[in-house]
C-alpha angles and dihedrals in degrees: 000000000000091000092055094048089048087049091051094048091045090051091053095049092049094048094044095052088049132201135223117325093251093051090049091052090050090053093047090053093045097050109052098162140040116269119210136173110301094025118148139184142062094322092056093050091045088054092048091050092047091051092047095057091068118066090217095060100028109133099173136031094209135026127029 
């Protein structure tokens, strides 16, 4: 549960700081619904993969 909360907070921070316009458009197209604590599915996995690509938001060294 703590990991999900950390993931949610990190996602909010990443999305609130923004990136380039093209990257924001890609994120908006990728995430079509709201994610909340306890969310599951392909959008959660996609968010985990996106966050793990950047060392500043990496939450796992292996896996999604």
